[in-house]
N, C-alpha and C positions, 0 to 999 in steps of 0.2 A: 111243683114236682109232685107226683103222687106215688103211693106205694100200694101193694096189694092189700085187700081188705083183711086178709089173715095170712100170717107168715108163721110157719113152724119155728119154734124158738131157736133151734140150732142150725137152721138152714137159711142161707141168704137167698132172697127172691131172685128169680131170673130177670135179667134186665128188661126183656121184652114185656114181661108181665107187670113190671112195676110202673107206678104212675103216681108219684107224690112229690112233694117237694121238700126240699131243703128246708123247707119250712115244714116240711114233709108231712104230707097230709095223711099219712096212711095209718093203718092200724095194724099192729103186730100183736097177736094174742097167743099165748101159750098157757096151757093148764095141765094139771095132773089129775087124772081121774080120781074120783072118790072125794072124800073130804067130810066135813060136817055136812053131811050129805055127800062128801067126796072122800072116799076111802084113802087113807094114807097121808092126808094133809094134816100137818100139826095144827093144834089149836092156836098157838101163838106164832105169828109170822112177823118178819121184818119187811116194812114197806118203804120204798123209796119213790118219791115224786119229783120228777124233773119238769118244771113248768117253764118252757122257753118262750121265745118271742112269737113263735108260730105253732108249736105243738106241745102236747102233754104226753109225758112218758110215765107209766106207773109199773113198778116191779114189786113182786112179792117173793121173798126168799124164806126158806125154812130157818127157824130160830137156831136150830142145832147146826154148828159148823160155821155160822156167820162170823164168829169171832176168831177163826183160825187164820191169822194173817202172817205172812212171812216178815221177818225182821230185817231182811237185807235183800239186795238184788241177786245175791248168790243162792238164796233160798228157792226151792222149787215152786212152781206156780200152783195155786190152789184153784180147782175148778169151782165155778159158781153157776148153779143151775136154778134159775127162777122157776117157781111153781106157777107163776102167772106173770105175763108181761103185756102191756098195751101201749100202742104208739098211735096217736091220732092228732089231727089238726084241730085247734080250738076256734079258728075263724074269728079271733078277737073277743069271743065270749068265753073268757078264761074261767070265770067262776061258774057259769052255767054248765059248761062242758065238763069241768072237774066234778061238779055235783052229780051229774048224770053218770059219769064214770064210776064214782064211788058207790052209787046206788047199784050199778050193775055188778060190781065186785061184791057188794054186800049180799046180793041175791045169790051169787055163785058160791059164796062162803058164809052162810048165815050164822055159823057158830064161832067164827074166827075173830080173834082180836089181834091188833097189830101194834108193833113198836115202830113208829115211823119217823121220817125226817123229810124235809122239803128242800129242794135246791132249784136253781134256774133263775133267769133274769126277771121273771114275773112271779116268783114264788114267795117273796118275803112277806107281803101283806096277807097272802092266803095262809101261810104258815101260822101267822099270828091269830087269824080267825079260827083255825082248827086246833090251836093249842099245841102245835108240833114244833120241834126245834128246826132252825134253818141252818143249812150247810152251804158254804160258798161253793160254786160249781167246779172251780178248778181243784179245790181240795177233794171234792167227791170223785171227780174223774181220776185224779192222781191216786186216790186210795184204791180204786178198782184196778188201775194199771199195776200198782204195787202188789196187789193180791194175785191177780190173774196173769200178768205179764211183767214180772220184775226185771226181765232182761232188756226192756225197751229203753232206749237212750233219748229219743225225741218223739213227742206226740204231736201230730198235726190234726186239728179238729176244725171242721166247718159246721156251722149251724145255720139256722134260718136267717139270722141277722148278725152273726158274730163269727169271727175267725180267731183261732188261737194256735200258737206254737209253744209247747212246754218242753223245755230242756230239763232232763232228769239227771243225766250224768255228763261230765263229771261234776259240773256246778249247776244246781237247780236254778232255773229262771223261767219266768212265764211272760209271754208276749201276747197281747190281745188288741184287736182293732178298736178304734175310738168311736166317734159319733156316726160314721158313715157305714152303710151296709154293702158297699162295693166289694165285689169278690166273694160274696156269701151265697147262701141258698136263695135268698130273695132276688139277688142279682141274676142268678141262673134262671129262675122263673121268668123274670122280666125279659131276658134275652130270648128265651124259648117262645114267648108270646110273639116277639118280633118276627120269628121264623115260622109262626103259625103252627106251633106244636107245644108239647109240655116237656118237662125235664126228662122224662123217660124217653120221649121221642128225640130230644136233643142228643141224649147219650147214644141212642141207636144210630142216628145220623153220623155222629162223630166216629163211630167204629169203621166207617167207610171213607174217611178223608184221604186226600192226596196232597193237599197244600195247606199250609198254615199262614194266616194273615195276622199282622200286628193289630190287636184290639185293646183299647184302653179299658181297664176294668176298675179303676179307682172310683168311677162314678157311672151310673147307668146312662146319664145324659151323654157323657163323653163316648161311651161304648156305642150308643145308638148313632152318634155322629160318625163313627167309624164304620159301623155295619151297614147303614142305609146306602151310602154310595156303592159299597160292594154289591149289595142286593140289586141296585139299579143297573150296575154293570154286568149283571148276570153271573156272579160268582156262585159256585155250587153250594147248595145248602149243607152238604156234608162237610165241606171245607170251613164254612162259617161256624157250624156247630163245634167242630174241633178247635177252631180259633177262639171261641168263647171260653171253652174249658181251659185252654192253654193260658188265656188271659187271667183266669182265676188263679191258676198256679203261680203265674208271674207276680200277681198282686200279693198273694199270701207270702211268698218268699221274700220279695223285695220290701214289702211294707211291714212285715213282722220280724223276719230274721235280721234285717238291717245290717247285713254283713257278717253276722255270726254264722259260722259253717254249720250245716245240718249233716251230721255224720252218725255212723253206728247203725243201730237197729231202729228203724222208723216205724211208728204205728199210726194208722189212719183211723180216726174216730169221727162220729157225727153222721147225721142222716145223709147229706149229699155224698160224702165219700163212701158210705155204706151202700147206697142205692145206685150210684153212678160208676160203673167199672171204668169207663173211659176217662173220668176225672182222676181216678187213681192212676191210670196208665199215663196220663199227662204228667203227674207228679213224678212217677218213676222214670220217665224219659228225661226229665229235667235234672233229677238228682242222682241218676244212675252212677255217675263217675265218683261220687263222694260218699255214697251210702252203702253199707254192707248188705242190708236186707230190708224188705218191706213186709208189713203184715197188716191185715184188716180183719179183726175178729168177726165171728158170725153175728154177734149181738153188739156191733160197734155203735149202733144208734142208741143203745140203752146203757152205755157205760156210766154216764153221769148219774142216772137213776139208780143203778146198782150200787154206786159209791154212796149215795144217800142212804140206801138200805143198810149197807155195811156199817155206816156211822150212826145209825138211828139209836136213840136212847130214850129214857123216860119210861113212864108207866104204860103198860099195854092198854089200848083203847079199842072198843068195838068199832068195826068199820062203819056200821050204821050210825054210831054216835058222831063220827067225823063228818059224815054226810049231812047229818042234822045241823051240826054247828055251822057248816059252810052255807047251808041254805037259810038259816034263821038269824045268824048273828049280823049285827050292823057292820057295814064296811067301814074301814078306817078313813078318817078324814084326809083328803089329799091336799088341803089348803096349806099354803106356805106362810111363814111368818112375814109380817108386813111392817114397814116403818111406821112410827107414830105420826099421826097427822100433825100439821103445823098448829092447828087449834083443835083441841080435844072437844070443846063445847063452846057455846056462846059466851060464857063467862070469861074464858081465856081470850077470846077475840076482843071483848070489850076492855079487858085489862090491858091488852096490847095497844088498843087505840088510845086509851087514857094516858098510858105511859109516853107514847110518842106525840101526844098533843101538847105536852108541857113545853116543848121548844118549837116555836113557830114564828114566822114573820107576819106582822100585822099588815092587813090589806089597806091600801089607800087609793083614792080616786085619782086618776090621771088628770093633770091640769089641762084645761081646755086652751089650746094655743090660739094666738092671734093670726089672722090670715096675712100672709106676706107673699106676693107673687114671685119675688125674686129669690126666695129661699128654696133651696133644693136639698135633698138628702136621700138617704136610703129609704126605700119603700118596703113596708112589710109584705111578706109573701104568703101569708096564711090568714084564715078567718079568725083565729083565736090565738093571737100572739101575746106574749107576756114580756113586760119590762120590769127589771129590778132596779131600784135606785136608793140613794141615801140622801136625806135632806137634814135640816137643822134638828129635827126631832128623832133622827136615827134611821135605821134601815127600813125600807118599805118595799112592797111588791105591788105593781100596778098592772092591770090588764087592759088591753085595748083590742078592738076588732078592726080589721081592714082586709082588703083583698088586693094582692099584688098582681103583677103581670105574669109572674112565673108560677112555679109549683108552690103548694102550701108549705109553711115552715114556721119556725119560732124565731123571733127577733128579740134580742136582749140588749138593752142599753144601760150604761152606767155613767154617772156624772158626779160632780163634786157636791159637797154638803153645804157650801155657803150660798146665800141668796144670789150673789152675782154669778157664781158658776152654775147655779141651778137654772139661770135663764139662758145659759149658753146651749149651743147645739150639742147633742149627744156626742161624747168623745170617743166612744168605741161601740162597734156593732158586731154582733156575731149571729150567724144563722143564715138560712137560705135566702133571705131578702137583703143581705148585706151588699149585694152587687147592684141592686136596683138604683135608678138615678133620681127618683122623686119620692115624696111621701104624701100620704093622705092627710087631710086636716086632723084626723083623730090621732095620728101618730107623729106629727111634727113637734119638735122641741120648742119650748117657749123661749122668747127673747128675755 
């Protein structure tokens, strides 16, 4: 999905002009004229960074007024007006794209210092590199809702690879998808490609639908197996696009709500719900009978970053310094702890061998048998068969070679310890060759 290169802070982009994804690749920039170089911009700002699976969001708030937070849902909403906001896709180059973004902000606000915080699924290691505190994204998002929309009862948020439902009233509870990105922004991008369009084009097609088809959205593979036959049968692209968005709604409600009713005032947040009006319309159709009202703020895609800015703490730091730290500091090691090897070094291996060599069975030569044509017995079945035995001098192990008529195997014989019994035929046989009817001279028992 893609979004416009530039979006005025308080205005939602027109659907036809948007083109980013859920992962949402666009860029949203707002600024206030003047300052350190820009008139009216305070020297100290609060910065919130939301580094997600597919996009980076950066918000600058004025220091004054950032701490004015309502204490309850009955308190009036407090407007939050960023002096700068940026929303862009990082294309898996998270560190490089964030470094470039901070350099751009530093050039725009050369004299400003920030009191910042980082949030998002990809933000923890980068927060450590920059020396900034990390805030869990659900806490950051909830903080913005508490400040700006304290009347909200349920928050539904879709991101590039995650989906969340947060119940705020009467009992707080948070639900989030697990390891699969089905039903998220990445899923919408994938389905849009199958229909030869992008997320914005998918939304435009869905606005003209007439029929909805059941589409699996738990997995992209399952969804493709549902979509492809419909495409082959000539189903209208408009109907398929609307069916994909409806599948996202079904997956979010069934997979996350898990039976808990969604009631009261519902708020839509996140890039996909901000940039795709038809996705919001699908949620509204599905939940209309049980929800009192729906709302999607103008800066819904920035709510998590705004929450990080509201919760920012620590000493103010020049933006240029943050950029330098990110560009020069060594990345954290991603290695995981491993189990200790069986032998740490050669000395441990030799000690093991010495300890286990103390108990062993002496090897003895197998007695050469006398030829006797009338004798018959089991024939060994492998080239390297071993026999264990006990004689007058104690237990011994003997090896003999022979080739049987079947598959290779091990033959084991045991016999008595007296000379008379030692000359007898082996009393028991085990192994692959036990069913054979003859023996080779090397393996026949002595008389």
